C-alpha positions in Angstrom: 56.5 -4.6 26.8 55.5 -2.1 29.4 54.1 -3.6 32.2 50.3 -2.4 32.0 50.5 -4.4 28.4 48.0 -7.1 27.9 49.1 -10.6 27.7 45.5 -12.0 26.5 42.4 -10.5 25.2 39.0 -10.1 27.2 37.9 -13.4 24.7 41.0 -15.3 25.2 41.1 -17.1 28.4 39.2 -20.9 29.6 39.4 -23.2 31.8 42.9 -24.6 30.7 44.3 -21.3 31.8 43.3 -21.3 35.2 46.4 -21.0 37.6 48.1 -18.5 35.4 48.9 -14.7 36.1 47.4 -12.9 32.7 47.2 -8.8 32.3 44.0 -7.5 30.6 43.6 -4.3 29.0 39.9 -2.9 28.0 37.0 -0.6 29.6 34.6 -1.3 32.1 31.3 -2.4 30.6 29.7 -2.6 34.5 30.2 -3.0 38.0 28.8 -4.7 40.6 29.9 -5.0 44.7 28.9 -5.8 48.0 30.6 -5.9 51.5 33.1 -8.0 50.6 33.4 -8.5 46.8 33.5 -6.2 43.7 33.0 -7.1 40.3 33.9 -5.7 36.8 33.0 -6.8 33.5 36.0 -5.6 31.5 35.8 -5.3 27.8 37.4 -5.1 24.9 36.6 -5.4 20.9 37.0 -9.3 21.4 34.8 -9.7 23.6 34.1 -10.0 28.0 35.9 -11.1 31.2 34.8 -11.1 34.5 37.2 -9.8 37.2 36.7 -10.1 40.8 38.4 -8.1 43.8 38.1 -9.8 47.4 38.2 -7.4 50.2 39.6 -9.6 52.2 42.7 -10.7 50.5 43.4 -6.6 49.5 41.3 -4.0 51.2 43.2 -1.1 49.6 42.5 -2.7 45.4 39.0 -3.9 46.6 38.5 0.2 47.7 40.0 1.0 44.2 37.5 -1.5 42.6 34.6 0.0 44.0 35.2 3.6 43.2 35.4 2.6 39.4 33.0 3.8 36.9 31.5 3.0 33.6 33.9 3.1 30.5 37.2 3.8 32.6 39.8 2.5 31.0 41.9 -0.4 32.8 44.9 -2.6 32.9 43.9 -5.2 35.4 47.1 -8.4 36.5 45.7 -11.4 38.0 45.0 -15.2 38.3 42.5 -17.2 36.4 40.3 -19.3 38.4 37.2 -21.2 37.5 34.2 -19.5 39.0 31.7 -21.3 41.2 29.1 -23.7 40.1 26.0 -22.4 39.8 27.8 -19.0 38.4 29.2 -19.8 34.8 28.1 -18.0 32.2 27.0 -20.2 28.9 26.3 -17.0 27.1 29.7 -16.0 26.8 33.0 -17.9 25.9 34.8 -17.4 29.0 31.7 -17.8 31.4 33.7 -20.6 32.9 36.5 -18.7 33.9 37.1 -15.0 36.3 40.2 -13.3 37.2 41.3 -12.7 40.4 42.5 -9.1 40.6 46.0 -9.0 42.1 47.0 -5.4 40.4 44.9 -2.7 39.5 45.9 0.5 37.0 43.8 3.2 35.7 44.8 4.2 32.5 42.3 6.8 31.9 39.4 7.8 33.8 35.8 9.2 32.1 33.2 11.3 33.4 29.7 10.4 33.1 28.9 9.7 29.3 26.2 11.8 27.0 24.2 8.0 26.8 24.9 4.9 27.8 26.8 2.7 25.8 23.9 -0.1 25.7 23.2 -3.2 23.6 19.4 -2.6 24.5 17.5 -1.0 21.4 15.3 0.0 24.5 18.2 1.9 25.6 19.6 3.5 22.4 20.2 7.1 22.4 18.9 9.4 19.5 20.5 8.7 16.6 22.2 11.9 15.9 23.2 12.4 19.5 25.0 8.7 18.8 26.5 9.8 15.5 27.5 13.3 17.2 29.6 11.1 19.8 29.9 7.7 17.4 33.5 7.1 18.6 31.1 6.0 22.0 28.4 4.6 20.0 31.1 1.9 18.0 31.9 0.6 21.2 28.5 -1.3 21.1 28.8 -4.9 20.7 26.8 -4.9 17.8 28.4 -2.1 15.8 31.7 -3.9 16.5 30.5 -7.4 15.4 29.0 -5.3 12.5 32.9 -3.7 11.4 34.1 -7.0 11.9 31.9 -8.7 9.7 32.5 -6.2 6.9 36.5 -6.6 7.1 35.6 -10.1 6.7 33.4 -9.4 3.1 35.9 -7.5 1.9 38.8 -10.2 2.6 36.2 -12.6 0.8 36.1 -10.6 -2.0 39.2 -10.0 -2.4 40.4 -13.2 -1.9 37.6 -14.6 -4.7 38.4 -11.9 -7.1 42.4 -12.8 -6.8 41.7 -16.7 -7.4 39.4 -15.5 -10.8 42.5 -13.6 -12.4 41.0 -10.0 -11.4 43.2 -7.4 -10.8 42.4 -4.7 -8.2 43.5 -1.4 -9.7 42.9 1.8 -8.2 41.3 4.7 -10.3 41.5 8.6 -9.5 39.6 10.5 -7.0 39.7 13.8 -8.6 38.4 13.6 -12.1 36.2 15.7 -14.8 32.4 16.8 -14.1 30.4 14.9 -16.6 26.9 15.8 -15.1 24.8 13.2 -16.6 23.3 11.5 -13.6 23.3 12.5 -10.0 25.1 15.8 -8.9 28.7 16.2 -8.3 30.6 16.7 -5.4 33.0 19.4 -7.2 36.4 20.4 -5.7 37.7 23.8 -7.0 41.6 24.1 -8.0 43.4 26.5 -6.3 45.9 26.3 -9.3 43.5 26.8 -12.4 41.3 29.2 -10.4 37.1 28.8 -11.8 38.1 25.1 -12.7 37.1 22.3 -10.9 37.8 18.6 -10.4 34.7 16.3 -9.7 35.3 13.4 -6.8 33.8 10.2 -8.5 30.0 9.0 -8.7 31.5 5.9 -9.6 35.1 4.5 -11.8 32.7 3.7 -14.7 34.8 5.6 -17.4 38.2 4.4 -16.0 37.3 0.7 -15.7 36.1 1.2 -19.3 39.3 2.1 -20.4 41.6 -0.1 -19.0 39.6 -2.7 -20.7 41.0 -0.6 -23.8 44.4 -0.8 -22.1 44.3 -4.6 -22.1 43.8 -5.2 -18.4 40.9 -7.9 -19.1 39.6 -8.8 -15.4 39.3 -5.4 -13.5 37.9 -4.8 -9.6 38.3 -2.5 -7.1 36.8 -2.0 -3.7 36.1 1.9 -4.8 34.9 4.8 -2.8 32.1 6.8 -4.7 30.5 10.2 -3.8 26.7 11.7 -4.6 25.1 14.4 -4.1 21.8 13.5 -3.7 19.0 12.9 -1.3 19.4 10.4 1.2 17.2 7.7 2.8 17.9 5.1 5.2 19.7 2.8 2.3 21.9 5.8 1.2 24.8 8.0 1.9 26.4 10.3 0.4 29.6 8.6 0.6 29.7 4.8 -0.1 31.5 2.2 -0.9 31.2 -0.6 -3.8 32.4 -3.3 -5.5 33.4 -2.6 -9.2 33.9 -5.1 -11.4 35.1 -4.9 -15.2 35.4 -7.7 -17.9 36.9 -7.9 -21.5 35.4 -10.4 -24.4 32.3 -11.0 -22.3 28.5 -10.8 -22.8 25.7 -10.9 -20.1 25.9 -14.1 -18.9 29.2 -14.3 -18.1 29.1 -11.4 -15.5 26.0 -12.7 -14.3 27.6 -16.2 -13.4 30.8 -14.8 -12.1 28.9 -12.5 -9.5 26.8 -15.6 -8.6 30.0 -17.6 -8.0 31.2 -14.6 -5.7 27.9 -14.4 -3.6 28.1 -17.9 -2.8 31.3 -17.5 -1.5 30.0 -14.3 0.6 27.2 -15.9 2.0 29.3 -19.6 3.0 31.9 -17.8 4.7 30.5 -14.5 5.9 27.2 -16.6 7.0 27.0 -20.1 6.6 24.4 -20.1 4.1 24.3 -22.3 1.2 22.7 -20.2 -1.7 21.9 -22.1 -4.6 22.4 -21.0 -8.4 21.7 -19.9 -11.0 19.6 -17.1 -9.7 16.0 -16.8 -11.3 16.3 -13.9 -14.4 13.3 -11.8 -14.7 12.6 -9.4 -17.5 11.8 -5.9 -16.9 8.3 -6.4 -18.3 7.8 -9.0 -16.4 8.4 -7.8 -12.9 6.9 -4.4 -13.6 3.8 -6.1 -14.5 3.5 -8.6 -11.7 5.1 -6.6 -8.9 5.1 -3.3 -9.7 9.2 -2.7 -9.2 12.4 -3.4 -11.0 13.5 -4.6 -7.6 10.5 -7.2 -6.8 11.0 -8.7 -3.0 9.8 -12.4 -4.1 9.7 -13.7 -0.6 5.8 -13.0 -0.3 3.5 -13.3 -3.3 0.8 -10.6 -3.9 1.0 -10.4 -7.7 -0.6 -8.3 -9.7 -3.2 -9.3 -12.2 -4.4 -7.3 -15.4 -8.3 -7.2 -14.4 -9.1 -4.5 -17.6 -11.2 -6.9 -19.1 -13.3 -7.6 -16.4 -13.3 -3.8 -15.3 -14.7 -3.3 -18.9 -17.9 -5.6 -17.9 -18.3 -3.4 -14.9 -21.0 -0.6 -14.2 -18.2 1.3 -12.7 -17.6 4.8 -14.2 -14.2 5.3 -13.0 -12.8 2.3 -14.6 -15.1 3.1 -18.0 -13.5 6.3 -18.2 -9.9 5.4 -17.9 -10.3 2.1 -20.1 -11.9 4.4 -22.9 -8.8 6.8 -22.6 -6.4 4.1 -23.1 -6.1 3.0 -19.6 -5.8 -0.1 -17.7 -7.0 -1.5 -14.6 -5.0 -3.8 -11.9 -5.6 -5.8 -8.7 -3.6 -7.3 -6.2 -5.4 -10.2 -4.1 -4.3 -9.3 0.2 -4.5 -12.9 1.3 -6.4 -12.7 4.3 -6.5 -9.1 4.3 -10.3 -9.5 5.5 -9.9 -11.4 8.5 -6.5 -9.7 9.4 -6.5 -8.4 12.9 -4.2 -5.5 14.6 -2.3 -6.4 17.7 -5.3 -5.3 19.8 -7.4 -7.7 17.7 -9.1 -5.1 15.5 -9.9 -5.4 12.0 -6.4 -4.3 10.2 -8.7 -3.1 7.3 -12.0 -2.1 8.3 -14.1 -0.4 5.7 -13.0 2.7 7.4 -9.5 2.2 7.1 -9.9 1.3 3.8 -11.7 4.6 3.0 -9.2 6.9 4.6 -6.8 4.9 6.1 -3.0 4.0 5.1 -3.5 2.1 2.4 -6.0 5.2 0.0 -3.5 7.5 1.6 -0.3 5.5 -0.6 -2.3 5.2 -3.4 -2.7 9.2 -3.3 0.8 9.9 -3.2 1.1 7.9 -7.0 -2.3 7.4 -8.6 -5.2 10.8 -8.2 -7.9 7.9 -8.8 -8.0 6.3 -5.4 -8.1 2.9 -4.0 -11.4 0.8 -4.9 -11.9 -2.5 -2.9 -13.7 -5.7 -2.6 -13.9 -7.9 0.5 -14.9 -12.0 0.1 -16.8 -12.9 3.2 -19.1 -16.3 3.2 -18.6 -17.1 0.1 -19.6 -13.6 -1.4 -18.2 -10.5 -2.6 -18.9 -7.8 -0.1 -18.6 -4.0 0.4 -16.8 -1.4 -1.7 -17.2 -1.4 -5.4 -19.2 -4.8 -5.2 -22.3 -3.7 -6.6 -20.9 -2.6 -9.8 -20.3 -6.0 -11.0 -22.5 -8.8 -12.0 -22.7 -12.1 -10.7 -20.9 -13.5 -14.0 -18.3 -11.0 -13.7 -17.5 -12.0 -10.2 -17.2 -15.4 -10.4 -14.4 -14.6 -13.6 -12.6 -12.1 -10.9 -12.9 -14.9 -8.4 -11.1 -17.4 -10.5 -8.5 -15.2 -11.6 -7.6 -13.8 -8.6 -8.1 -16.5 -6.6 -10.1 -15.1 -3.9 -11.3 -16.8 -1.3 -13.2 -15.8 2.1 -11.3 -13.6 4.2 -9.1 -12.1 1.0 -9.3 -8.4 0.5 -9.1 -7.5 -3.3 -7.8 -4.1 -3.8 -7.9 -2.2 -7.3 -6.5 0.6 -9.2 -6.8 2.0 -12.4 -4.5 5.0 -14.4 -4.0 6.1 -17.9 -0.8 4.5 -17.8 0.5 1.1 -17.1 3.8 2.6 -15.5 1.4 4.7 -13.1 -0.7 1.5 -12.0 2.7 -0.6 -11.8 4.0 2.1 -9.4 0.5 2.3 -7.2 0.6 -1.2 -6.7 4.1 -2.1 -6.1 3.8 0.4 -3.0 0.7 -1.4 -1.8 2.4 -4.6 -2.6 5.3 -3.9 -0.1 3.5 -2.2 2.4 0.9 -5.3 2.5 4.0 -7.5 2.6 4.5 -5.8 6.0 1.1 -5.0 7.5 0.6 -8.8 7.0 3.5 -10.1 8.4 3.9 -12.3 5.5 7.9 -13.2 5.7 10.2 -12.6 8.6 13.7 -11.1 8.2 16.5 -13.5 9.2 17.6 -10.8 12.4 13.9 -11.4 13.3 13.8 -14.5 13.6 17.4 -14.9 15.6 15.9 -12.3 17.8 13.1 -14.6 18.9 15.3 -17.3 18.5 17.7 -15.2 21.2 15.0 -14.7 23.4 13.8 -18.3 23.7 17.5 -19.1 24.5 17.8 -17.0 27.0 14.7 -17.8 29.0 15.9 -21.3 28.8 19.4 -20.1 30.4 17.6 -18.4 33.0 15.9 -21.3 33.9 18.9 -23.9 34.0 20.3 -21.2 36.0 17.6 -21.1 38.7 17.7 -25.3 38.7 21.6 -24.8 38.8 21.7 -26.8 35.9 24.0 -26.5 32.7 22.9 -25.2 29.7 24.5 -24.0 26.4 22.4 -21.7 24.2 21.7 -22.7 20.6 23.2 -20.9 18.1 21.2 -18.9 15.4 22.1 -20.0 11.8 20.6 -18.1 8.9 18.7 -20.0 5.8 19.3 -20.1 2.3 15.4 -18.9 1.9 16.1 -15.6 3.8 17.9 -14.4 1.3 15.9 -14.0 -2.1 18.4 -13.0 -5.2 17.2 -12.6 -8.7 18.2 -10.9 -11.4 16.3 -8.0 -13.7 17.6 -7.8 -17.5 15.8 -6.4 -20.4 15.8 -2.9 -19.3 14.2 -0.2 -21.4 17.4 1.7 -23.0 16.3 5.0 -22.8 13.4 6.5 -20.5 11.2 9.8 -21.8 11.9 13.0 -19.7 8.9 14.8 -20.0 10.0 18.1 -18.1 12.7 18.3 -20.5 11.0 16.7 -23.5 14.3 14.5 -23.8 15.4 10.8 -23.9 17.5 10.1 -20.5 19.5 7.2 -20.1 17.7 4.1 -17.8 21.0 3.2 -16.6 23.8 5.6 -17.8 25.1 6.4 -21.6 27.7 3.7 -22.1 25.5 0.8 -22.2 24.9 -1.2 -25.1 21.6 -1.7 -26.9 20.5 -5.0 -27.7 21.6 -6.4 -31.4 18.3 -7.2 -32.0 16.9 -3.8 -31.5 19.6 -1.9 -33.3 17.2 -0.8 -35.9 15.2 0.8 -33.5 18.1 2.4 -32.2 19.3 4.2 -35.0 15.7 5.3 -35.7 14.1 8.1 -33.6 10.8 7.2 -33.4 11.6 3.6 -32.2 13.7 5.0 -29.4 11.0 3.4 -26.7 11.5 0.1 -28.0 15.1 -0.3 -27.3 16.3 -2.4 -24.7 19.7 -2.5 -23.2 22.3 -5.1 -22.2 21.8 -4.3 -18.6 21.1 -6.4 -15.7 20.5 -5.6 -11.7 20.8 -8.0 -8.7 18.0 -7.6 -6.6 18.3 -9.4 -2.9 14.8 -9.0 -0.8 13.1 -6.1 -2.6 17.2 -3.9 -2.4 18.8 -3.4 -5.6 22.4 -4.7 -4.5 24.2 -4.5 -7.8 23.8 -3.3 -11.5 25.8 -3.2 -14.5 25.7 -3.9 -18.3 27.6 -4.7 -21.3 29.2 -1.6 -22.5 28.9 0.3 -26.0 32.8 -0.6 -27.7 31.8 1.2 -30.9 32.7 4.4 -31.5 29.5 5.4 -33.4 27.4 3.6 -31.4 28.6 5.8 -28.6 28.2 8.9 -30.8 24.5 8.0 -31.4 23.5 7.5 -27.6 24.7 11.2 -27.2 23.1 12.5 -30.2 20.0 10.8 -28.8 20.7 12.8 -25.5 20.8 16.1 -27.5 24.4 16.4 -27.4 26.4 18.1 -30.6 29.7 16.7 -31.6 31.2 19.6 -30.5 29.5 18.6 -27.0 30.2 15.3 -26.9 33.8 16.0 -27.9 34.3 18.5 -25.1 32.5 16.1 -22.3 33.6 12.7 -23.6 36.6 13.3 -26.2 38.8 11.1 -24.5 36.4 8.3 -23.8 35.4 8.3 -27.8 39.1 8.6 -29.1 39.6 5.3 -27.0 36.9 3.5 -28.7 38.6 4.3 -31.5 42.0 2.9 -30.3 40.7 -1.4 -30.6 38.1 -0.9 -28.1 37.3 -5.4 -27.4 33.7 -6.0 -26.3 33.2 -5.5 -22.1 31.1 -5.3 -19.8 30.9 -5.3 -15.9 28.6 -4.5 -12.6 29.2 -2.5 -9.6 27.8 -4.2 -6.2 26.8 -1.9 -3.3 29.3 -3.0 -0.5 27.3 -1.1 1.9 24.0 -2.6 1.2 25.2 -6.1 0.8 27.0 -5.5 4.0 23.8 -4.1 5.4 21.8 -6.9 4.4 24.1 -9.8 5.9 24.3 -7.9 9.2 20.6 -7.5 9.5 19.7 -3.7 9.5 17.8 -1.8 7.4 19.9 1.4 8.3 22.8 1.5 6.2 24.8 3.9 8.8 24.9 1.0 11.1 27.7 -0.4 8.7 29.7 2.4 8.2 32.1 3.2 10.7 31.6 7.1 10.5 28.0 8.2 8.4 26.4 10.8 7.7 22.8 11.6 8.9 20.0 12.4 7.3 20.9 15.5 6.1 24.4 14.8 4.7 26.0 16.1 8.1 29.1 14.7 9.8 27.7 15.6 13.5 30.9 14.3 14.9 33.2 16.5 13.3 31.0 19.2 12.2 31.3 19.0 8.4 30.5 20.8 6.2 31.8 23.6 7.6 32.8 27.3 6.7 36.3 28.2 5.8 38.1 31.3 6.2 38.0 34.0 3.5 42.0 33.5 3.2 41.2 30.0 1.8 38.4 31.1 -0.4 40.6 33.8 -2.1 43.3 31.4 -2.6 40.4 29.2 -4.8 39.2 32.1 -6.8 36.0 31.8 -4.9 33.9 34.8 -3.9 30.6 34.2 -1.5 27.7 36.1 -2.6 25.6 38.1 -0.1 22.8 35.8 0.5 25.1 32.6 1.1 27.4 35.1 3.6 23.9 35.7 5.2 22.7 32.4 5.5 26.2 31.1 6.7 25.7 34.1 9.7 22.3 32.8 10.5 23.3 29.3 10.5 26.6 30.3 13.1 24.1 32.1 15.3 21.8 29.4 15.6 
């Protein structure tokens, strides 16, 4: 072993090591010095150890230490000693000891960095800058903890799947483009100019082929790629737990995934989940919550008030109802009495006319937002005068309205339009009215309280060990959404699309409608989504295992038999070769990791993510390639593309 190599990590030393000579390697987190002593907090991925340099013992070593700068890489050899009474740190495992340095070796210096490597959100640099220097950002303890947790999550998954007789099988990264969903990432072939591979959006067809091949329990922690617009919980390349099983029905898949979720949350967070998770139909969640991935940590259920609206004098409601539309409402409990941080009404009359709520409605609905408040036992404001006293009393009972409540009404010509509008309102209201706390918000409050208690104890020279925060099961609201429509009408292209994907089986009781063009809107799929705190974290279905049913789906999508054979001939042929009943699911590993880690940004749980525009700011990808490479691939860029490239290159 080289003289500078470590004997211990920076999180390993305890009081039982006092008197031992040790060597530590790591990065300088902070330095402190006076005329007699210099202190360095040395950090590695395991933790933190304080190192002390005494001028009286070794003036030359002290002189070296005072020149050390943040993020320099060091090797320290010294003797472990107890800290002085009152100088202990209860917030770190090594807080009872320090290392008195005897040898200092600078393994690498570091110029001033583009930003401070800090754990404090207030000091965090702009995200694009941090992504440009991701190797520095990854030194932050919070990101290290997240990636360590992600490793733990993957290990728990592999151990669980192995224990339940699943085989991990890798599927190809280079496949055939079968454009039926999001856009593919295409890879040109050098050998066959003009032909392209597609990077996998998911291993869907390969895992079905594995079932046909007789591998009855498959899983894969699979890399997937989709060329789609990004958002906070989406990346162009992502990871999913891909699962497929033979000779199963929906309940078998739901049961095994619930057991996996229980194991993950127990071993990764120490949270005991209760099973079975609640089951809801698609129709039920859309009617009650306006979303197929509802967050049920709060109420705000949507209520149909079309009958009461029909009895009103309000022309907008009457016109919509006469045209076959609907009117629905939400009781924003306590909304009329809610105050903002400055003590002003959160939803004043002015805000209800031109504030955030009407703007949200305008995004989805041209008819606007209508409202009433309950104050002093009476309905006031908004459209209150449009209802008779008798209808108001009916509304009071139906919406469970009491003093301080805010009643919000939306109308639309379709149930889907009202559901989408009120679903967005419901989500916004839950945040504005602070109807729930995420576990990491509670943890932040807990940690701040523990920090204050520790500071008080230090001033009093008393010992205090911070109490760790423990997430609870109620922080994680799991549910299943079932019975999705099999098809969604695409008005722009005047055809049916798959609600999930084209390989999902129809409900047995809906097969008559499945084979009749006029009944397609009534066909339900054997599909299911796992939802956690308002996020879809997994989706799957029982697959089509009969060739005639699969051919019928392609026919519904407007494919001729020749088209279907050209695109999916390998699958159709396989389905005729003894395909068993099978089904599966894919869990978004990044999204699950995001929920467990306590962040709302998926980039926080990926080591090297892309930014919001799908660029890798660190390496500069995507980037132009030279003409020789393009020529080998048989690609010639258009004049317009070359001009755009030149303009980007020149800034």
